[in-house]
Every structure is written in C-alpha cells, then in structure tokens.
Z-matrix of the N, CA and C atoms (Angstrom, degrees):
N
C 1 1.448
C 2 1.522 1 110.95
N 3 1.350 2 116.74 1 -45.75
C 4 1.459 3 119.28 2 -178.55
C 5 1.522 4 111.85 3 -67.04
N 6 1.320 5 118.05 4 -32.10
C 7 1.466 6 121.20 5 179.08
C 8 1.523 7 110.69 6 -59.88
N 9 1.313 8 117.16 7 -37.48
C 10 1.459 9 121.21 8 178.88
C 11 1.529 10 110.79 9 -67.50
N 12 1.321 11 116.40 10 -41.37
C 13 1.467 12 120.82 11 178.28
C 14 1.525 13 109.84 12 -66.79
N 15 1.314 14 116.60 13 -38.86
C 16 1.461 15 120.97 14 -179.39
C 17 1.531 16 111.43 15 -62.92
N 18 1.318 17 117.34 16 -37.21
C 19 1.457 18 121.33 17 177.64
C 20 1.525 19 111.83 18 -64.33
N 21 1.328 20 116.70 19 -30.72
C 22 1.466 21 121.16 20 179.32
C 23 1.526 22 112.29 21 -75.35
N 24 1.322 23 116.78 22 -15.70
C 25 1.459 24 121.23 23 -179.55
C 26 1.511 25 112.17 24 101.88
N 27 1.317 26 116.94 25 80.35
C 28 1.459 27 122.37 26 -179.00
C 29 1.525 28 109.65 27 -81.64
N 30 1.315 29 117.40 28 101.42
C 31 1.467 30 122.27 29 -178.17
C 32 1.531 31 111.96 30 -65.84
N 33 1.313 32 117.61 31 -32.11
C 34 1.464 33 120.25 32 179.34
C 35 1.517 34 111.41 33 -67.43
N 36 1.315 35 117.60 34 -34.03
C 37 1.466 36 120.74 35 177.84
C 38 1.524 37 110.87 36 -68.20
N 39 1.320 38 117.76 37 -27.31
C 40 1.454 39 121.28 38 177.53
C 41 1.526 40 112.06 39 -72.45
N 42 1.313 41 117.81 40 -27.57
C 43 1.465 42 122.22 41 -179.92
C 44 1.522 43 111.43 42 -75.23
N 45 1.301 44 117.62 43 -34.92
C 46 1.464 45 122.37 44 -172.53
C 47 1.536 46 113.97 45 -52.07
N 48 1.336 47 121.18 46 -48.11
C 49 1.465 48 118.82 47 -179.91
C 50 1.532 49 113.80 48 -73.37
N 51 1.311 50 118.60 49 -13.12
C 52 1.462 51 121.51 50 -178.09
C 53 1.525 52 113.17 51 -82.08
N 54 1.317 53 117.21 52 -21.22
C 55 1.466 54 121.84 53 -175.86
C 56 1.524 55 109.71 54 -115.96
N 57 1.327 56 115.39 55 131.18
C 58 1.461 57 120.74 56 175.52
C 59 1.525 58 108.05 57 -84.31
N 60 1.320 59 115.80 58 89.45
C 61 1.459 60 120.90 59 -174.90
C 62 1.526 61 112.27 60 -65.39
N 63 1.326 62 117.08 61 -32.73
C 64 1.471 63 120.27 62 -177.85
C 65 1.528 64 112.03 63 -65.74
N 66 1.314 65 118.13 64 -20.53
C 67 1.469 66 120.79 65 177.30
C 68 1.529 67 111.10 66 -66.06
N 69 1.318 68 117.48 67 -23.12
C 70 1.465 69 121.54 68 179.73
C 71 1.531 70 112.74 69 -83.14
N 72 1.329 71 117.39 70 -18.26
C 73 1.467 72 120.41 71 -173.17
C 74 1.530 73 113.84 72 -56.34
N 75 1.356 74 120.11 73 -46.13
C 76 1.483 75 118.22 74 -179.75
C 77 1.530 76 113.14 75 -61.56
N 78 1.305 77 116.89 76 -35.00
C 79 1.464 78 120.70 77 -179.87
C 80 1.523 79 110.41 78 -71.10
N 81 1.312 80 115.93 79 -45.98
C 82 1.458 81 121.72 80 -175.86
C 83 1.524 82 111.49 81 -69.78
N 84 1.317 83 116.26 82 -38.09
C 85 1.466 84 120.04 83 -177.35
C 86 1.520 85 111.01 84 -58.64
N 87 1.328 86 117.29 85 -38.23
C 88 1.468 87 120.20 86 178.84
C 89 1.525 88 111.81 87 -67.77
N 90 1.323 89 117.67 88 -36.26
C 91 1.461 90 121.14 89 -178.14
C 92 1.523 91 112.33 90 -82.49
N 93 1.314 92 117.09 91 -30.67
C 94 1.459 93 122.18 92 -173.98
C 95 1.521 94 109.21 93 -95.72
N 96 1.299 95 115.83 94 75.95
C 97 1.463 96 121.54 95 -178.26
C 98 1.522 97 108.07 96 -106.45
N 99 1.315 98 115.78 97 95.04
C 100 1.457 99 121.05 98 -178.03
C 101 1.527 100 109.87 99 -128.77
N 102 1.299 101 115.57 100 39.93
C 103 1.461 102 119.70 101 -178.76
C 104 1.524 103 108.92 102 -99.05
N 105 1.312 104 115.06 103 125.15
C 106 1.449 105 120.47 104 -175.87
C 107 1.526 106 109.27 105 -130.58
N 108 1.303 107 115.95 106 147.88
C 109 1.461 108 120.82 107 176.68
C 110 1.520 109 111.61 108 -82.37
N 111 1.319 110 117.51 109 -7.49
C 112 1.453 111 121.58 110 -177.67
C 113 1.523 112 112.83 111 -76.32
N 114 1.322 113 116.32 112 -12.67
C 115 1.457 114 118.94 113 -178.25
C 116 1.512 115 110.61 114 91.00
N 117 1.299 116 115.89 115 -153.94
C 118 1.455 117 120.29 116 -179.84
C 119 1.514 118 111.50 117 103.92
N 120 1.297 119 114.24 118 -165.85
C 121 1.453 120 120.76 119 -177.15
C 122 1.534 121 110.58 120 -67.21
N 123 1.330 122 117.78 121 138.79
C 124 1.471 123 119.77 122 178.47
C 125 1.537 124 111.17 123 -65.56
N 126 1.322 125 115.57 124 154.15
C 127 1.456 126 121.17 125 179.23
C 128 1.523 127 110.99 126 -67.99
N 129 1.318 128 115.22 127 150.53
C 130 1.453 129 120.40 128 170.57
C 131 1.528 130 108.48 129 -76.18
N 132 1.321 131 116.12 130 155.16
C 133 1.458 132 120.02 131 177.70
C 134 1.528 133 109.17 132 -65.37
N 135 1.327 134 116.19 133 140.59
C 136 1.460 135 121.25 134 -177.65
C 137 1.530 136 111.89 135 -60.80
N 138 1.312 137 116.98 136 -38.26
C 139 1.462 138 120.90 137 -179.30
C 140 1.530 139 110.39 138 -66.37
N 141 1.307 140 117.03 139 -38.66
C 142 1.469 141 120.09 140 177.09
C 143 1.519 142 109.67 141 -62.82
N 144 1.303 143 117.21 142 -39.57
C 145 1.463 144 120.66 143 -179.46
C 146 1.528 145 111.70 144 -65.36
N 147 1.342 146 118.14 145 -40.81
C 148 1.461 147 119.89 146 179.31
C 149 1.525 148 111.03 147 -69.50
N 150 1.335 149 117.13 148 -33.90
C 151 1.460 150 119.91 149 176.11
C 152 1.529 151 110.47 150 -64.85
N 153 1.308 152 117.06 151 -37.90
C 154 1.471 153 120.99 152 177.75
C 155 1.532 154 109.70 153 -64.01
N 156 1.319 155 117.10 154 -40.29
C 157 1.460 156 119.83 155 179.14
C 158 1.528 157 111.77 156 -67.19
N 159 1.318 158 116.80 157 -35.73
C 160 1.461 159 120.45 158 177.98
C 161 1.513 160 110.59 159 -66.17
N 162 1.331 161 116.58 160 -38.75
C 163 1.458 162 119.61 161 179.15
C 164 1.508 163 110.67 162 -66.87
C-alpha cells in the first residue's frame, strides 16, 4: 500500500530525513508524563506525538 503512495510523491516521507526527531525526545519525555499504575492502554511513542503536532 505504501509503495503506491510513494510513487505518487509522498511529501511527508521527504521531510523525515531532514529533521532529527530524536533530538526532541528528551524535551517531550518530560512533558509527556502519562504513566499510571492503573494499567490501561499503552502510551504512544513521544516522537509519534510530536510528528502529529507538526502535521
């Protein structure tokens, strides 16, 4: 499925190598504190969350 989208010209895939996303992890980890002993759904990755905010 992604190969078909890539042929059309995926602009978001072109951005990925231009930004060092891991540089944001220490900053985001401090702000994204959603760890609970009650259980529940696992947390989303911090990098995925910052990418969603950029979009």
